[in-house]
C-alpha positions as CSV (number, residue, x, y, z in Angstrom):
1,M,92.1,82.6,139.1
2,S,94.9,84.8,140.3
3,F,97.3,86.6,138.0
4,T,99.1,88.7,140.6
5,R,102.6,88.3,139.2
6,L,101.5,88.7,135.6
7,Q,99.5,91.7,136.5
8,T,102.6,93.6,137.4
9,T,104.3,92.9,134.1
10,D,101.4,92.7,131.6
11,P,98.1,94.1,132.9
12,D,96.6,94.0,129.4
13,L,97.2,90.3,129.0
14,V,95.6,89.7,132.4
15,R,92.5,91.6,131.3
16,L,92.4,89.5,128.1
17,L,92.7,86.3,130.1
18,R,90.1,87.3,132.6
19,E,87.7,88.0,129.7
20,S,88.4,84.8,127.9
21,A,86.1,81.8,127.7
22,P,87.2,78.5,129.3
23,E,88.0,77.0,125.9
24,A,90.2,79.9,125.0
25,L,92.0,79.6,128.3
26,R,92.6,75.9,127.6
27,R,94.1,76.9,124.2
28,V,96.4,79.3,126.0
29,A,97.4,76.7,128.6
30,Y,98.2,74.2,125.8
31,S,100.1,76.8,123.7
32,V,102.2,78.0,126.6
33,A,102.9,74.5,127.8
34,R,103.8,73.3,124.4
35,A,106.1,76.3,123.7
36,C,107.8,75.9,127.1
37,L,108.4,72.2,126.5
38,E,109.8,72.9,123.0
39,C,112.0,75.7,124.3
40,V,113.5,73.8,127.2
41,G,113.4,70.4,125.6
42,L,112.4,68.4,128.6
43,P,112.3,64.8,127.5
44,Y,109.7,63.5,130.0
45,V,107.0,61.2,128.7
46,I,104.8,62.4,131.6
47,L,104.8,65.9,130.2
48,T,104.0,64.8,126.7
49,S,101.0,62.8,128.2
50,A,99.9,65.9,130.2
51,L,100.2,68.1,127.2
52,A,98.0,65.7,125.2
53,R,95.4,65.8,128.0
54,I,95.4,69.6,128.0
55,H,95.0,69.6,124.2
56,D,92.1,67.1,124.4
57,G,90.4,68.9,127.3
58,S,90.4,65.7,129.4
59,A,90.8,66.2,133.2
60,E,92.0,62.8,134.5
61,D,93.9,63.0,137.8
62,D,96.1,59.9,137.3
63,L,99.1,62.0,136.2
64,D,98.9,64.5,139.1
65,D,101.3,62.8,141.5
66,Q,103.8,62.1,138.8
67,I,103.7,65.7,137.6
68,S,103.9,67.0,141.2
69,D,107.0,64.9,141.8
70,L,108.6,66.1,138.5
71,V,107.7,69.8,139.3
72,A,109.4,69.4,142.7
73,E,112.5,68.0,141.2
74,L,112.6,70.7,138.5
75,D,112.0,73.4,141.1
76,R,114.9,72.1,143.1
77,R,117.1,72.2,139.9
78,T,115.9,75.7,139.1
79,W,117.0,77.0,142.4
80,E,120.4,75.4,141.9
81,I,120.6,77.2,138.5
82,Q,119.6,80.5,140.1
83,D,122.3,80.1,142.7
84,R,124.8,79.6,139.9
85,V,123.4,82.7,138.0
86,E,123.8,84.8,141.1
87,A,127.3,83.4,141.6
88,G,128.1,84.5,138.0
89,I,128.8,81.0,136.7
90,A,125.6,80.6,134.6
91,T,123.3,82.8,132.5
92,Q,119.5,82.9,132.6
93,D,117.2,83.0,129.5
94,I,113.5,83.4,130.1
95,P,111.0,82.7,127.2
96,L,108.3,85.3,126.3
97,V,105.3,83.5,127.7
98,G,103.1,86.5,127.3
99,A,103.6,86.6,123.6
100,I,102.7,82.9,123.4
101,A,99.5,83.4,125.4
102,R,98.5,86.4,123.2
103,Q,99.1,84.3,120.0
104,A,96.9,81.5,121.4
105,L,94.1,84.0,122.1
106,G,94.4,85.4,118.7
107,K,95.4,88.8,120.1
108,A,99.0,89.0,118.9
């Protein structure tokens, strides 16, 4: 598992993640995903289903294509927003994902 970008901003969190058991990493993934969905309020049933799968620890692949399509669409929209931020006609607010991950690991 690569944490290259996170390593530059929070090397201690990367160390904690690398030392964590798979079940702890699943809890982190679930907590971060849930917090992000709550923060941005994405009303997509596919994301709710995927979140339930992460929580339950199931690894079914039937959602992969739908999630990939949604990610591609959201990525396109994100770049549009970034263009607006750079043009000075929008602002950017980034959630504190590291704090959420630490809380899920019980290392807050």
